[in-house]
FIVOKE-406542 format. One record per residue (C-alpha): residue in three letters; z, y, x. Coordinates in Angstrom, 3 decimals, padded with zeros to 6 digits, m for minus. Example, Ala and Ser with C-alpha at 12.3 -4.5 7.8 and 13.67 -1.06 7.14 Angstrom:
BEGIN
rest w v u
ALA 007.800 m004.500 012.300 .
SER 007.140 m001.060 013.670 .
end
This chain:
BEGIN
rest w v u
UNK m012.764 m001.417 m015.569 .
UNK m013.996 m004.856 m014.423 .
UNK m016.174 m005.768 m011.453 .
UNK m018.091 m008.353 m013.491 .
UNK m019.168 m007.615 m017.054 .
UNK m019.759 m010.221 m019.755 .
UNK m023.477 m009.845 m019.131 .
UNK m023.030 m010.614 m015.418 .
UNK m021.008 m013.741 m016.207 .
UNK m023.516 m014.942 m018.813 .
UNK m026.357 m014.474 m016.325 .
UNK m024.439 m016.466 m013.715 .
UNK m023.854 m019.318 m016.159 .
UNK m027.554 m019.406 m017.066 .
UNK m028.538 m019.577 m013.377 .
UNK m025.869 m022.213 m012.771 .
UNK m027.214 m024.422 m015.559 .
UNK m030.773 m023.934 m014.379 .
UNK m029.971 m025.110 m010.841 .
UNK m027.507 m027.916 m011.686 .
UNK m027.787 m031.093 m013.696 .
UNK m026.720 m030.688 m017.316 .
UNK m026.042 m034.411 m017.576 .
UNK m023.259 m034.478 m014.997 .
UNK m020.487 m034.616 m017.603 .
UNK m022.060 m037.478 m019.526 .
UNK m022.767 m039.320 m016.281 .
UNK m019.332 m038.937 m014.694 .
UNK m016.867 m038.486 m017.569 .
UNK m017.931 m039.386 m021.103 .
UNK m021.267 m041.008 m021.865 .
UNK m023.170 m040.051 m024.974 .
UNK m022.478 m043.448 m026.529 .
UNK m018.736 m043.057 m025.905 .
UNK m018.491 m039.530 m027.279 .
UNK m018.513 m040.599 m030.930 .
UNK m015.940 m043.369 m030.341 .
UNK m013.138 m041.164 m028.962 .
UNK m011.069 m038.565 m030.768 .
UNK m011.817 m034.843 m030.580 .
UNK m008.540 m034.298 m028.671 .
UNK m009.429 m036.908 m026.026 .
UNK m012.887 m035.384 m025.658 .
UNK m011.328 m031.941 m025.224 .
UNK m008.902 m033.239 m022.585 .
UNK m011.856 m034.603 m020.614 .
UNK m014.131 m031.589 m021.013 .
UNK m011.757 m028.706 m020.157 .
UNK m010.625 m030.019 m016.703 .
UNK m014.240 m030.884 m015.880 .
UNK m015.459 m027.365 m016.735 .
UNK m012.584 m025.766 m014.801 .
UNK m013.446 m027.795 m011.720 .
UNK m017.110 m026.739 m011.867 .
UNK m016.153 m023.050 m011.686 .
UNK m012.953 m023.424 m009.645 .
UNK m014.410 m021.551 m006.700 .
UNK m014.866 m018.421 m008.816 .
UNK m011.180 m018.215 m009.767 .
UNK m010.162 m018.002 m006.091 .
UNK m012.464 m015.146 m005.111 .
UNK m011.031 m011.769 m004.157 .
UNK m012.629 m008.477 m005.192 .
UNK m014.399 m008.161 m001.853 .
UNK m015.749 m011.722 m002.007 .
UNK m017.108 m011.180 m005.512 .
UNK m018.932 m008.041 m004.387 .
UNK m020.578 m009.961 m001.529 .
UNK m021.849 m012.884 m003.655 .
UNK m025.466 m012.102 m004.480 .
UNK m025.592 m014.878 m007.089 .
UNK m022.808 m013.135 m009.011 .
UNK m023.726 m009.480 m008.615 .
UNK m026.561 m007.642 m006.863 .
UNK m025.857 m005.320 m003.939 .
UNK m026.996 m002.276 m005.933 .
UNK m024.758 m003.193 m008.880 .
UNK m021.781 m003.797 m006.547 .
UNK m022.225 m000.334 m005.049 .
UNK m022.555 001.155 m008.533 .
UNK m019.294 m000.458 m009.706 .
UNK m017.386 000.805 m006.656 .
UNK m018.745 004.307 m007.225 .
UNK m017.777 004.132 m010.905 .
UNK m014.199 003.228 m009.936 .
UNK m014.104 006.139 m007.504 .
UNK m015.433 008.526 m010.152 .
UNK m012.922 007.306 m012.739 .
UNK m010.108 008.049 m010.266 .
UNK m011.122 011.707 m010.034 .
UNK m008.933 014.435 m011.447 .
UNK m009.158 014.764 m015.215 .
UNK m007.761 018.293 m015.459 .
UNK m007.272 021.169 m013.036 .
UNK m005.223 024.217 m013.973 .
UNK m006.518 026.353 m011.165 .
UNK m008.974 029.216 m010.809 .
UNK m009.466 029.290 m007.031 .
UNK m012.116 027.364 m005.130 .
UNK m010.460 024.171 m003.872 .
UNK m012.901 023.929 m000.963 .
UNK m011.546 027.214 000.386 .
UNK m007.892 026.347 m000.174 .
UNK m006.554 023.837 002.405 .
UNK m003.417 023.212 000.336 .
UNK m005.527 021.915 m002.559 .
UNK m007.606 019.328 m000.749 .
UNK m007.849 015.894 m002.286 .
UNK m005.941 012.894 m001.051 .
UNK m007.098 009.399 m002.028 .
UNK m004.970 006.247 m001.783 .
UNK m006.647 002.852 m001.920 .
UNK m004.763 m000.407 m002.600 .
UNK m006.841 m003.343 m001.346 .
UNK m006.230 m006.944 m000.244 .
UNK m005.908 m007.285 003.579 .
UNK m008.955 m009.547 003.918 .
UNK m011.128 m007.073 001.966 .
UNK m009.797 m003.968 003.681 .
UNK m012.607 m003.446 006.200 .
UNK m015.365 m003.944 003.620 .
UNK m013.901 m001.780 000.836 .
UNK m012.496 000.876 003.176 .
UNK m015.913 001.191 004.827 .
UNK m017.511 002.003 001.466 .
UNK m014.946 004.513 000.218 .
UNK m014.472 006.269 003.552 .
UNK m017.988 007.651 003.051 .
UNK m016.904 009.171 m000.271 .
UNK m013.533 010.578 000.753 .
UNK m012.446 012.180 004.020 .
UNK m008.758 011.846 003.175 .
UNK m008.577 008.135 002.386 .
UNK m005.438 006.087 003.017 .
UNK m005.666 002.293 002.657 .
UNK m002.540 000.427 001.529 .
UNK m001.967 m003.300 001.206 .
UNK m002.287 m004.766 m002.282 .
UNK m000.485 m007.933 m003.319 .
UNK m003.087 m008.956 m005.901 .
UNK m006.482 m009.864 m004.421 .
UNK m008.043 m009.658 m007.879 .
UNK m007.289 m005.941 m008.280 .
UNK m008.563 m002.831 m006.555 .
UNK m006.655 000.393 m007.265 .
UNK m007.469 004.006 m006.367 .
UNK m005.316 007.083 m006.856 .
UNK m006.638 010.592 m006.248 .
UNK m004.259 013.530 m005.898 .
UNK m004.844 017.204 m005.274 .
UNK m002.291 019.733 m004.113 .
UNK m002.395 022.473 m006.699 .
UNK 000.255 024.577 m008.416 .
UNK 003.174 024.280 m007.762 .
UNK 002.462 022.247 m004.618 .
UNK 000.529 025.277 m003.374 .
UNK 003.845 027.068 m002.978 .
UNK 005.741 023.983 m001.861 .
UNK 003.314 023.637 001.041 .
UNK 004.504 026.983 002.368 .
UNK 008.075 025.746 002.224 .
UNK 007.043 022.623 004.109 .
UNK 005.533 024.892 006.760 .
UNK 008.839 026.691 007.300 .
UNK 010.703 023.385 007.345 .
UNK 008.356 022.232 010.108 .
UNK 009.194 025.393 011.999 .
UNK 012.886 024.496 011.775 .
UNK 012.196 021.021 013.126 .
UNK 010.203 022.341 016.071 .
UNK 012.803 024.985 016.846 .
UNK 015.426 022.248 017.033 .
UNK 013.917 020.923 020.259 .
UNK 014.393 024.353 021.830 .
UNK 018.035 024.748 020.701 .
UNK 019.521 021.257 021.014 .
UNK 022.954 022.582 021.917 .
UNK 023.091 025.065 019.060 .
UNK 024.838 024.290 015.775 .
UNK 023.069 027.149 014.041 .
UNK 020.163 025.029 012.824 .
UNK 022.489 022.465 011.255 .
UNK 023.752 025.151 008.929 .
UNK 020.307 026.028 007.599 .
UNK 020.018 024.432 004.136 .
UNK 016.880 022.539 003.159 .
UNK 014.625 024.627 000.976 .
UNK 013.583 021.663 m001.202 .
UNK 014.975 018.124 m001.464 .
UNK 013.189 015.422 000.535 .
UNK 012.558 013.344 m002.565 .
UNK 010.062 015.910 m003.910 .
UNK 008.663 017.102 m000.602 .
UNK 005.364 015.982 000.867 .
UNK 007.200 014.033 003.598 .
UNK 009.115 011.787 001.188 .
UNK 007.469 008.535 002.342 .
UNK 008.034 009.512 005.961 .
UNK 011.755 010.076 005.324 .
UNK 012.059 006.711 003.556 .
UNK 010.326 004.962 006.463 .
UNK 012.516 006.820 008.982 .
UNK 015.638 005.750 007.054 .
UNK 014.452 002.142 007.062 .
UNK 013.827 002.333 010.809 .
UNK 017.312 003.721 011.508 .
UNK 018.872 000.991 009.354 .
UNK 016.934 m001.709 011.197 .
UNK 018.028 m000.322 014.568 .
UNK 021.655 m000.100 013.415 .
UNK 021.570 m003.747 012.255 .
UNK 019.977 m004.860 015.552 .
UNK 016.888 m006.071 013.712 .
UNK 014.843 m003.746 015.922 .
UNK 015.818 m003.869 019.569 .
UNK 015.109 m001.505 022.430 .
UNK 014.179 m002.753 025.886 .
UNK 012.984 m000.579 028.751 .
UNK 012.449 002.296 026.341 .
UNK 010.314 000.264 023.908 .
UNK 011.299 m000.729 020.370 .
UNK 010.402 m004.232 019.197 .
UNK 010.740 m006.223 015.971 .
UNK 010.706 m010.003 016.431 .
UNK 008.907 m009.545 019.728 .
UNK 006.248 m007.224 018.268 .
UNK 005.957 m003.890 020.023 .
UNK 006.448 m000.907 017.714 .
UNK 006.434 001.970 020.175 .
UNK 008.724 004.196 022.210 .
UNK 009.297 007.251 020.023 .
UNK 011.318 006.648 016.851 .
UNK 009.562 009.452 014.984 .
UNK 006.116 008.032 015.771 .
UNK 007.211 004.539 014.715 .
UNK 008.486 005.895 011.379 .
UNK 005.219 007.761 010.848 .
UNK 003.250 004.557 011.494 .
UNK 005.424 002.603 009.043 .
UNK 004.805 005.235 006.379 .
UNK 001.069 005.728 006.851 .
UNK m000.598 002.949 008.862 .
UNK m002.208 000.138 006.865 .
UNK m001.623 m002.398 009.655 .
UNK 002.141 m001.769 009.547 .
UNK 002.622 m002.293 005.797 .
UNK 003.330 m006.039 005.909 .
UNK 005.807 m005.566 008.753 .
UNK 007.382 m002.590 006.968 .
UNK 007.932 m004.673 003.825 .
UNK 009.460 m007.509 005.881 .
UNK 011.940 m005.090 007.474 .
UNK 012.939 m003.669 004.090 .
UNK 013.472 m007.122 002.588 .
UNK 015.578 m008.181 005.586 .
UNK 017.821 m005.127 005.228 .
UNK 018.543 m005.984 001.594 .
UNK 020.219 m009.222 002.733 .
UNK 023.059 m007.322 004.478 .
UNK 026.329 m006.334 002.812 .
UNK 026.878 m002.621 002.336 .
UNK 030.175 m002.697 004.243 .
UNK 028.487 m004.129 007.341 .
UNK 025.640 m001.612 007.109 .
UNK 028.132 001.250 006.835 .
UNK 030.030 000.082 009.935 .
UNK 026.858 m000.359 011.968 .
UNK 025.588 003.090 010.992 .
UNK 028.764 004.610 012.476 .
UNK 028.280 002.573 015.652 .
UNK 024.690 003.716 015.943 .
UNK 025.744 007.347 015.520 .
UNK 028.206 006.952 018.395 .
UNK 025.731 005.082 020.606 .
UNK 022.904 007.591 020.152 .
UNK 025.103 010.663 019.809 .
UNK 023.328 012.541 022.621 .
UNK 019.863 011.272 021.741 .
UNK 019.614 011.972 018.011 .
UNK 017.404 014.750 016.717 .
UNK 018.570 017.068 013.955 .
UNK 016.434 015.155 011.483 .
UNK 017.895 011.810 012.594 .
UNK 021.458 013.110 012.287 .
UNK 020.676 014.204 008.754 .
UNK 019.156 010.801 007.921 .
UNK 022.206 009.007 009.320 .
UNK 024.578 011.232 007.333 .
UNK 022.652 010.499 004.121 .
UNK 022.652 006.759 004.851 .
UNK 026.405 006.790 005.460 .
UNK 026.912 008.457 002.101 .
UNK 024.654 005.927 000.410 .
UNK 026.357 002.864 001.925 .
UNK 029.927 004.193 001.876 .
UNK 032.009 001.501 000.139 .
UNK 034.058 004.225 m001.576 .
UNK 031.047 005.686 m003.350 .
end
């Protein structure tokens, strides 16, 4: 759906013509007496750039800026369009008999992709409609995207598995010296679990540390002088979920891609040796998977 309809644009043009001189083109570009002396192609070449310049400001507006321009769209209509987008992002089909309001594993989750400069404005509107709203950075300022998901079958059962996995992770801190937990197989692969984005962000963080892109000083991790935090797990969680970290997260990922796989593989082994006594079970697993991925023999 579009923010501005054809009717909105036509109304804007009518108001524009009513408040601006209609003789500007004939005064500045081609006079009426000259118009019949030049070819149709020359006239076209004069008219199109002139018209584009008159409305140039409109082509550079983001979604948020369009919604705030009262001469383009009224406040009530802007709110209506945002609500229509939210409604169109709702679930189309639910194969479920239970009441979702009583089932915590079936609560909705809404992701919003919005341009950074419009984030506060758009997020403020949609946060009133959804309690589980996550704002992500969009590359295109002319688009606003919303995705609504609901944990139903089979995620209802997968959530129980995630609960037991969390129990394993917490138990690890109580049995650091035991190898028993390392032998417990994962119940479901990370790539289909609910913590997939977290694992990807954690892997990126470990790669950046191994390649010395992220340094540690006095217990604090920094990237190009910017403080990230002290706990690796909390930093990875912020990279995966925090809107303010998305640009930095993308920069780290792009920087990693510039390294050769052989060098990454060697540095991962060095990191494993350096942090041997400080790695959690989850981090050891991430490192092992990264070594397999970047192994030159694979």
